[in-house]
DSSP file (Angstrom, degrees, kcal/mol; ACC not computed):
  #  RESIDUE AA STRUCTURE BP1 BP2  ACC     N-H-->O    O-->H-N    N-H-->O    O-->H-N    TCO  KAPPA ALPHA  PHI   PSI    X-CA   Y-CA   Z-CA
    1    1 A M              0   0    0      0, 0.0     3,-0.1     0, 0.0    17,-0.0   0.000 360.0 360.0 360.0 137.9   -3.9   -6.2   14.8
    2    2 A S        +     0   0    0      1,-0.2    16,-3.2    15,-0.1     2,-0.5   0.844 360.0  35.0 -75.7 -34.7   -5.1   -6.4   11.2
    3    3 A I  E    S+A   17   0A   0     14,-0.2     2,-0.3     2,-0.0    14,-0.2  -0.987  76.0 164.9-121.4 127.8   -3.7   -3.0   10.0
    4    4 A W  E     -A   16   0A   0     12,-2.0    12,-2.4    -2,-0.5     2,-0.3  -0.914  15.8-162.5-138.3 163.1   -0.4   -1.8   11.4
    5    5 A Q  E     +A   15   0A   0     -2,-0.3     2,-0.3    10,-0.2    10,-0.2  -0.985   8.9 172.4-146.1 157.8    2.2    0.7   10.6
    6    6 A Q  E     -A   14   0A   0      8,-2.2     8,-3.1    -2,-0.3     2,-0.4  -0.974  37.4-108.8-160.1 150.2    5.9    1.5   11.4
    7    7 A A  E     +A   13   0A   0     -2,-0.3     6,-0.2     6,-0.2     3,-0.1  -0.692  34.3 175.2 -78.9 134.1    8.5    4.0   10.3
    8    8 A V  E     -     0   0A   0      4,-2.6     2,-0.3    -2,-0.4     5,-0.2   0.338  58.4 -18.4-123.7   6.4   11.2    2.0    8.3
    9    9 A G  E >  S-A   12   0A   0      3,-0.9     3,-1.3   103,-0.0     2,-0.9  -0.988 102.1 -26.4 176.5-174.9   13.4    4.8    7.2
   10   10 A N  T 3  S-     0   0    0     -2,-0.3     3,-0.1     1,-0.3    -3,-0.0  -0.457 127.9 -26.0 -61.9 102.3   13.9    8.4    6.6
   11   11 A D  T 3  S+     0   0    0     -2,-0.9    32,-0.6     1,-0.2     2,-0.4   0.739 109.1 125.8  59.1  26.5   10.3    9.6    6.0
   12   12 A V  E <   -Ab   9  43A   0     -3,-1.3    -4,-2.6    30,-0.1    -3,-0.9  -0.972  40.8-165.4-115.8 129.1    9.3    6.2    4.8
   13   13 A W  E     -Ab   7  44A   0     30,-2.5    32,-2.5    -2,-0.4     2,-0.5  -0.939   7.9-151.7-117.2 133.3    6.2    4.4    6.5
   14   14 A L  E     -Ab   6  45A   0     -8,-3.1    -8,-2.2    -2,-0.4     2,-0.5  -0.912  10.4-170.2-104.9 131.2    5.3    0.8    6.1
   15   15 A V  E     -Ab   5  46A   0     30,-3.1    32,-2.7    -2,-0.5     2,-0.3  -0.992   9.3-160.5-122.0 124.3    1.6   -0.1    6.5
   16   16 A G  E     -Ab   4  47A   0    -12,-2.4   -12,-2.0    -2,-0.5     2,-0.5  -0.825   8.1-155.6-110.5 146.0    0.8   -3.8    6.7
   17   17 A V  E     -A    3   0A   0     30,-1.8     2,-0.6    -2,-0.3    33,-0.5  -0.984   6.8-165.8-121.3 123.1   -2.5   -5.6    6.1
   18   18 A N  E     - b   0  50A   0    -16,-3.2     2,-0.3    -2,-0.5    33,-0.2  -0.937  57.7  -7.8-113.2 115.2   -3.2   -8.9    7.8
   19   19 A G  E    S- b   0  51A   0     31,-2.9    33,-1.3    -2,-0.6    34,-0.7  -0.830 110.2  -3.9 110.1-146.1   -6.1  -11.0    6.4
   20   20 A R  E     - b   0  53A   0     -2,-0.3     2,-1.5    31,-0.2     5,-0.4  -0.749  52.6-145.4 -93.9 125.9   -8.8  -10.1    3.9
   21   21 A L  E     + b   0  54A   0     32,-2.9    34,-2.1    -2,-0.5    37,-0.4  -0.683  58.1 117.5 -88.2  88.0   -8.9   -6.6    2.5
   22   22 A D  S  > S-     0   0    0     -2,-1.5     4,-3.2    32,-0.2     3,-0.4  -0.528  84.6 -53.8-136.6-160.7  -12.7   -6.4    2.2
   23   23 A Q  T  4 S+     0   0    0      1,-0.2    -2,-0.1     2,-0.2     0, 0.0   0.730 131.4  55.8 -60.7 -22.1  -15.5   -4.3    3.7
   24   24 A T  T  4 S+     0   0    0      1,-0.1     4,-0.3     2,-0.1    -1,-0.2   0.927 120.8  24.5 -76.8 -44.8  -14.3   -5.1    7.2
   25   25 A L  T  > S+     0   0    0     -3,-0.4     4,-2.6    -5,-0.4     5,-0.3   0.674 101.4  83.0 -95.2 -21.1  -10.7   -3.9    6.8
   26   26 A N  H  X S+     0   0    0     -4,-3.2     4,-2.9     1,-0.2     5,-0.2   0.910  92.1  49.8 -55.0 -46.5  -11.1   -1.3    4.0
   27   27 A P  H  > S+     0   0    0      0, 0.0     4,-2.3     0, 0.0    -1,-0.2   0.896 112.2  48.7 -59.6 -38.4  -12.2    1.5    6.4
   28   28 A D  H  > S+     0   0    0     -4,-0.3     4,-2.5    -3,-0.2    -2,-0.2   0.931 112.9  46.1 -65.9 -45.6   -9.4    0.8    8.7
   29   29 A L  H  X S+     0   0    0     -4,-2.6     4,-2.6     2,-0.2     5,-0.3   0.930 112.9  51.2 -63.6 -44.7   -6.7    0.9    5.9
   30   30 A E  H  X S+     0   0    0     -4,-2.9     4,-2.7    -5,-0.3     5,-0.2   0.915 111.4  47.4 -60.5 -43.2   -8.3    4.1    4.5
   31   31 A Q  H  X S+     0   0    0     -4,-2.3     4,-2.5    -5,-0.2    -1,-0.2   0.924 112.5  49.1 -64.9 -43.6   -8.1    5.7    7.8
   32   32 A E  H  X S+     0   0    0     -4,-2.5     4,-1.9     2,-0.2    -2,-0.2   0.907 114.5  43.5 -60.6 -46.2   -4.5    4.7    8.4
   33   33 A L  H  X S+     0   0    0     -4,-2.6     4,-2.7     2,-0.2     5,-0.2   0.904 114.3  51.0 -67.4 -43.2   -3.3    5.8    5.0
   34   34 A T  H  X S+     0   0    0     -4,-2.7     4,-2.9    -5,-0.3     5,-0.2   0.917 109.5  50.6 -62.2 -42.2   -5.3    9.1    5.3
   35   35 A T  H  X S+     0   0    0     -4,-2.5     4,-1.1    -5,-0.2    -1,-0.2   0.917 111.5  46.6 -60.1 -44.9   -3.8    9.8    8.6
   36   36 A L  H ><>S+     0   0    0     -4,-1.9     5,-2.5    -5,-0.2     3,-0.6   0.960 115.3  46.9 -63.1 -50.8   -0.3    9.3    7.5
   37   37 A L  H ><5S+     0   0    0     -4,-2.7     3,-1.5     1,-0.2    -2,-0.2   0.886 110.4  51.5 -60.1 -40.3   -0.8   11.4    4.3
   38   38 A E  H 3<5S+     0   0    0     -4,-2.9    -1,-0.2     1,-0.3    -2,-0.2   0.740 105.8  56.2 -72.2 -19.3   -2.5   14.3    6.2
   39   39 A S  T <<5S-     0   0    0     -4,-1.1    -1,-0.3    -3,-0.6    -2,-0.2   0.238 126.8-100.6 -93.2  15.2    0.4   14.4    8.6
   40   40 A G  T < 5S+     0   0    0     -3,-1.5     2,-1.1     1,-0.2    -3,-0.2   0.579  79.4 135.8  81.9  10.9    2.8   14.8    5.8
   41   41 A K      < +     0   0    0     -5,-2.5    -1,-0.2    -6,-0.2    -2,-0.1  -0.770  17.0 159.0 -92.8  96.1    4.1   11.3    5.5
   42   42 A G        +     0   0    0     -2,-1.1    33,-2.4    30,-0.1     2,-0.8   0.463  47.0  83.1-101.6  -5.4    4.0   10.8    1.7
   43   43 A Q  E     +bc  12  75A   0    -32,-0.6   -30,-2.5    31,-0.2     2,-0.4  -0.845  63.3 169.9-104.2 101.1    6.4    7.9    1.2
   44   44 A L  E     -bc  13  76A   0     31,-2.6    33,-2.6    -2,-0.8     2,-0.5  -0.840  27.1-166.0-119.2 140.7    4.3    4.8    1.9
   45   45 A I  E     -bc  14  77A   0    -32,-2.5   -30,-3.1    -2,-0.4     2,-0.7  -0.996  10.8-158.2-121.9 128.1    4.9    1.1    1.5
   46   46 A V  E     -bc  15  78A   0     31,-2.9    33,-2.1    -2,-0.5     2,-0.7  -0.924   9.9-153.8-106.5 112.8    1.8   -1.1    1.7
   47   47 A D  E     +bc  16  79A   0    -32,-2.7   -30,-1.8    -2,-0.7     3,-0.3  -0.773  20.7 172.4 -93.2 115.6    2.8   -4.6    2.6
   48   48 A L  E >   +     0   0A   0     31,-2.9     3,-1.6    -2,-0.7    34,-0.4   0.075  43.9 113.5-106.6  20.7    0.3   -7.2    1.4
   49   49 A S  E 3  S+     0   0A   0      1,-0.3    -1,-0.2    30,-0.2    31,-0.1   0.745  85.1  41.6 -66.4 -21.5    2.4  -10.3    2.1
   50   50 A Q  E 3  S+b   18   0A   0    -33,-0.5   -31,-2.9    -3,-0.3     2,-0.5   0.153  95.3 102.2-107.6  16.1   -0.1  -11.3    4.8
   51   51 A T  E <   +b   19   0A   0     -3,-1.6    31,-0.4    29,-0.2   -31,-0.2  -0.869  41.3 176.6-103.7 130.4   -3.2  -10.3    2.7
   52   52 A N  E     +     0   0A   0    -33,-1.3     2,-0.3    -2,-0.5   -32,-0.2   0.438  66.0  24.3-112.8  -1.1   -5.0  -13.2    1.0
   53   53 A Y  E     -b   20   0A   0    -34,-0.7   -32,-2.9     2,-0.0     2,-0.3  -0.976  53.6-171.9-160.8 148.8   -7.9  -11.3   -0.6
   54   54 A I  E     -b   21   0A   0     -2,-0.3   -32,-0.2   -34,-0.2     2,-0.1  -0.977  10.4-160.3-144.9 133.1   -8.8   -7.8   -1.9
   55   55 A N     >  -     0   0    0    -34,-2.1     4,-1.8    -2,-0.3     3,-0.2  -0.414  43.0 -88.9-102.5-175.9  -12.1   -6.6   -3.1
   56   56 A S  H  > S+     0   0    0      1,-0.2     4,-2.5     2,-0.2     5,-0.1   0.840 126.3  57.1 -64.4 -32.6  -12.9   -3.6   -5.3
   57   57 A G  H  > S+     0   0    0      2,-0.2     4,-2.6     1,-0.2    -1,-0.2   0.892 106.6  49.1 -64.7 -39.4  -13.2   -1.3   -2.2
   58   58 A G  H  > S+     0   0    0    -37,-0.4     4,-2.0     2,-0.2    -2,-0.2   0.873 110.6  49.8 -67.9 -37.4   -9.6   -2.3   -1.2
   59   59 A L  H  X S+     0   0    0     -4,-1.8     4,-2.3     2,-0.2    -2,-0.2   0.897 111.1  49.6 -62.8 -43.9   -8.4   -1.5   -4.7
   60   60 A R  H  X S+     0   0    0     -4,-2.5     4,-3.1     2,-0.2     5,-0.3   0.936 108.3  53.9 -62.1 -46.8  -10.2    1.9   -4.6
   61   61 A T  H  X S+     0   0    0     -4,-2.6     4,-2.2     1,-0.2    -2,-0.2   0.914 110.4  46.9 -55.0 -46.7   -8.6    2.7   -1.2
   62   62 A L  H  X S+     0   0    0     -4,-2.0     4,-2.5     2,-0.2    -1,-0.2   0.924 113.1  47.9 -62.9 -45.4   -5.1    2.0   -2.6
   63   63 A V  H  X S+     0   0    0     -4,-2.3     4,-2.5     2,-0.2    -2,-0.2   0.932 111.7  49.7 -62.8 -45.3   -5.7    4.0   -5.7
   64   64 A T  H  X S+     0   0    0     -4,-3.1     4,-2.4     1,-0.2    -1,-0.2   0.941 113.2  46.3 -56.2 -47.0   -7.1    7.0   -3.8
   65   65 A S  H  X S+     0   0    0     -4,-2.2     4,-2.7    -5,-0.3    -1,-0.2   0.875 110.1  54.4 -64.7 -37.9   -4.2    6.9   -1.3
   66   66 A W  H  X S+     0   0    0     -4,-2.5     4,-2.5     2,-0.2    -1,-0.2   0.907 108.5  48.5 -58.8 -42.9   -1.7    6.6   -4.2
   67   67 A R  H  X S+     0   0    0     -4,-2.5     4,-2.3     2,-0.2    -2,-0.2   0.922 110.8  50.7 -63.0 -44.2   -3.2    9.7   -5.9
   68   68 A K  H  X S+     0   0    0     -4,-2.4     4,-1.0     2,-0.2    -2,-0.2   0.932 111.0  49.4 -60.2 -44.9   -3.0   11.7   -2.6
   69   69 A A  H ><>S+     0   0    0     -4,-2.7     5,-2.9     1,-0.2     3,-1.0   0.947 110.6  49.2 -58.8 -49.1    0.6   10.6   -2.1
   70   70 A R  H ><5S+     0   0    0     -4,-2.5     3,-1.7     1,-0.3    -1,-0.2   0.855 105.5  57.4 -63.1 -34.5    1.6   11.7   -5.6
   71   71 A Q  H 3<5S+     0   0    0     -4,-2.3    -1,-0.3     1,-0.3    -2,-0.2   0.765 107.7  49.0 -65.8 -23.3   -0.2   15.1   -5.2
   72   72 A Q  T <<5S-     0   0    0     -4,-1.0    -1,-0.3    -3,-1.0    -2,-0.2   0.186 124.6-105.9 -98.3  15.2    2.2   15.6   -2.2
   73   73 A N  T < 5S+     0   0    0     -3,-1.7    -3,-0.2     1,-0.2    -2,-0.1   0.778  89.4 110.5  58.7  31.7    5.2   14.6   -4.3
   74   74 A G      < -     0   0    0     -5,-2.9     2,-0.3    -6,-0.2   -31,-0.2  -0.236  57.5-133.5-108.8-161.0    5.3   11.3   -2.5
   75   75 A N  E     -c   43   0A   0    -33,-2.4   -31,-2.6    -2,-0.1     2,-0.4  -0.980   6.3-148.0-157.5 155.2    4.6    7.8   -3.5
   76   76 A L  E     +c   44   0A   0     -2,-0.3    23,-0.4   -33,-0.2     2,-0.3  -0.978  25.2 179.6-127.0 116.7    2.7    4.7   -2.4
   77   77 A V  E     -c   45   0A   0    -33,-2.6   -31,-2.9    -2,-0.4     2,-0.3  -0.788  16.9-135.3-116.9 160.9    4.2    1.4   -3.5
   78   78 A L  E     +cd  46 100A   0     21,-2.4    23,-3.0    -2,-0.3     2,-0.3  -0.802  20.8 177.6-114.5 149.9    3.2   -2.2   -2.8
   79   79 A C  E     +cd  47 101A   0    -33,-2.1   -31,-2.9    -2,-0.3   -30,-0.2  -0.993  53.8  31.6-146.2 157.6    5.1   -5.3   -1.8
   80   80 A G        +     0   0    0     21,-1.6   -29,-0.2    -2,-0.3     2,-0.2   0.671  64.4 167.8  81.9  18.5    4.6   -8.8   -0.9
   81   81 A L        -     0   0    0     20,-0.5    -1,-0.2     4,-0.1   -32,-0.1  -0.439  27.7-136.9 -68.7 133.4    1.6   -9.6   -3.2
   82   82 A N     >  -     0   0    0    -34,-0.4     4,-2.7   -31,-0.4     5,-0.2  -0.320  33.8 -90.6 -79.4 175.9    0.9  -13.4   -3.6
   83   83 A G  H  > S+     0   0    0      1,-0.2     4,-2.5     2,-0.2     5,-0.1   0.874 125.6  51.0 -55.8 -44.1    0.1  -14.9   -6.9
   84   84 A R  H  > S+     0   0    0      2,-0.2     4,-1.7     1,-0.2    -1,-0.2   0.894 111.7  45.9 -60.2 -45.2   -3.6  -14.4   -6.5
   85   85 A L  H  > S+     0   0    0      2,-0.2     4,-2.4     1,-0.2    -2,-0.2   0.884 111.1  52.5 -67.8 -40.8   -3.3  -10.8   -5.7
   86   86 A L  H  X S+     0   0    0     -4,-2.7     4,-2.8     1,-0.2     5,-0.2   0.926 107.2  53.9 -59.6 -43.7   -0.9  -10.2   -8.5
   87   87 A E  H  X S+     0   0    0     -4,-2.5     4,-2.3    -5,-0.2    -2,-0.2   0.905 109.5  47.5 -57.2 -42.4   -3.4  -11.8  -10.9
   88   88 A I  H  X S+     0   0    0     -4,-1.7     4,-1.7     2,-0.2     6,-0.3   0.923 111.2  50.4 -64.8 -44.7   -6.1   -9.4   -9.7
   89   89 A F  H  <>S+     0   0    0     -4,-2.4     5,-1.8     1,-0.2     6,-1.2   0.893 113.0  46.7 -62.3 -39.1   -3.8   -6.4  -10.1
   90   90 A R  H ><5S+     0   0    0     -4,-2.8     3,-0.8     4,-0.2    -1,-0.2   0.893 108.2  56.4 -69.4 -35.9   -2.9   -7.5  -13.6
   91   91 A M  H 3<5S+     0   0    0     -4,-2.3    -1,-0.2     1,-0.3    -2,-0.2   0.856 114.0  38.3 -64.1 -33.6   -6.5   -8.1  -14.6
   92   92 A V  T 3<5S-     0   0    0     -4,-1.7    -1,-0.3    -5,-0.1    -2,-0.2   0.379 114.8-113.9-100.1   5.5   -7.6   -4.6  -13.7
   93   93 A G  T X 5S+     0   0    0     -3,-0.8     3,-1.3    -4,-0.4     4,-0.4   0.559  78.4 127.7  82.0  10.0   -4.4   -3.0  -15.0
   94   94 A F  T 3>< +     0   0    0     -5,-1.8     4,-2.8     1,-0.3     3,-0.4   0.671  58.7  74.7 -75.9 -16.7   -3.2   -1.8  -11.6
   95   95 A D  T 34 S+     0   0    0     -6,-1.2    -1,-0.3     1,-0.2     5,-0.2   0.748  98.0  50.1 -66.2 -17.7    0.2   -3.5  -12.2
   96   96 A Q  T <4 S+     0   0    0     -3,-1.3    -1,-0.2    -7,-0.3    -2,-0.2   0.697 113.8  43.0 -88.0 -19.1    0.8   -0.6  -14.6
   97   97 A L  T  4 S+     0   0    0     -4,-0.4     2,-0.2    -3,-0.4    -2,-0.2   0.904 110.3  54.5 -87.4 -50.6   -0.2    2.0  -12.0
   98   98 A F  S  < S-     0   0    0     -4,-2.8     2,-0.7   -21,-0.0   -21,-0.1  -0.602  78.4-126.0 -93.5 146.5    1.5    0.8   -8.9
   99   99 A Q        -     0   0    0    -23,-0.4   -21,-2.4    -2,-0.2     2,-0.5  -0.833  34.5-162.8 -80.5 118.7    5.1    0.0   -8.4
  100  100 A I  E     -d   78   0A   0     -2,-0.7   -21,-0.2    -5,-0.2   -23,-0.0  -0.918   7.7-171.7-114.6 126.3    5.0   -3.6   -7.0
  101  101 A Y  E     -d   79   0A   0    -23,-3.0   -21,-1.6    -2,-0.5   -20,-0.5  -0.825  28.9-129.3-117.5 153.7    8.0   -5.1   -5.2
  102  102 A P  S    S+     0   0    0      0, 0.0     2,-0.3     0, 0.0   -23,-0.1   0.812  87.1   9.1 -69.7 -28.3    8.6   -8.7   -4.0
  103  103 A D  S  > S-     0   0    0    -25,-0.1     4,-1.9   -24,-0.1     5,-0.2  -0.926  77.0-101.4-149.6 167.7    9.6   -7.7   -0.5
  104  104 A R  H  > S+     0   0    0     -2,-0.3     4,-2.9     1,-0.2     5,-0.2   0.900 114.4  53.6 -58.9 -45.4    9.7   -4.9    2.0
  105  105 A Q  H  > S+     0   0    0      2,-0.2     4,-2.8     1,-0.2    -1,-0.2   0.909 109.3  47.6 -59.6 -46.9   13.4   -4.2    1.6
  106  106 A T  H  > S+     0   0    0      1,-0.2     4,-1.9     2,-0.2    -1,-0.2   0.899 113.6  48.8 -65.7 -37.5   13.3   -3.8   -2.2
  107  107 A A  H  X S+     0   0    0     -4,-1.9     4,-1.4     2,-0.2    -2,-0.2   0.928 112.5  48.9 -66.4 -44.0   10.2   -1.4   -1.8
  108  108 A Q  H  X S+     0   0    0     -4,-2.9     4,-2.1     1,-0.2     3,-0.3   0.907 108.9  51.9 -57.1 -48.0   12.1    0.6    0.8
  109  109 A D  H  X S+     0   0    0     -4,-2.8     4,-1.4     1,-0.2    -1,-0.2   0.864 106.1  55.8 -60.6 -36.7   15.2    0.9   -1.3
  110  110 A S  H  < S+     0   0    0     -4,-1.9     4,-0.3     1,-0.2    -1,-0.2   0.838 110.8  43.2 -66.3 -32.3   13.1    2.2   -4.2
  111  111 A L  H >< S+     0   0    0     -4,-1.4     3,-0.5    -3,-0.3    -2,-0.2   0.837 114.8  48.1 -81.6 -32.7   11.6    5.0   -2.1
  112  112 A T  H 3< S+     0   0    0     -4,-2.1    -2,-0.2     1,-0.2    -1,-0.2   0.697 103.7  62.4 -79.8 -17.3   14.9    6.0   -0.4
  113  113 A A  T 3<        0   0    0     -4,-1.4    -1,-0.2     1,-0.2    -2,-0.2   0.651 360.0 360.0 -79.7 -14.7   16.8    6.0   -3.7
  114  114 A T    <         0   0    0     -3,-0.5    -1,-0.2    -4,-0.3    -2,-0.2   0.478 360.0 360.0 -92.2 360.0   14.6    8.8   -5.1
């Protein structure tokens, strides 16, 4: 499955993206994140370690979901970005918006510590 989710801790959910985050997967990711947020799950980790591309729609989906999480006193953090994705996030300034962690465990620790 290209988009997957699992509970990884006390009220923390991990959402993974496998492949290219483009017009094909963006609607699936948006639906997955929206469903979690609407059901009150506001502590989200998006694992991009298996993602090799992201387009503007994918960036928009992440920002929209981050805003919704913050409105619910939650958070959406990212982990596992490869060098190319990190470069894109830096280019558009999203490295200043998102908390970006090298791996799932570090991201999970950051959410459970708050």
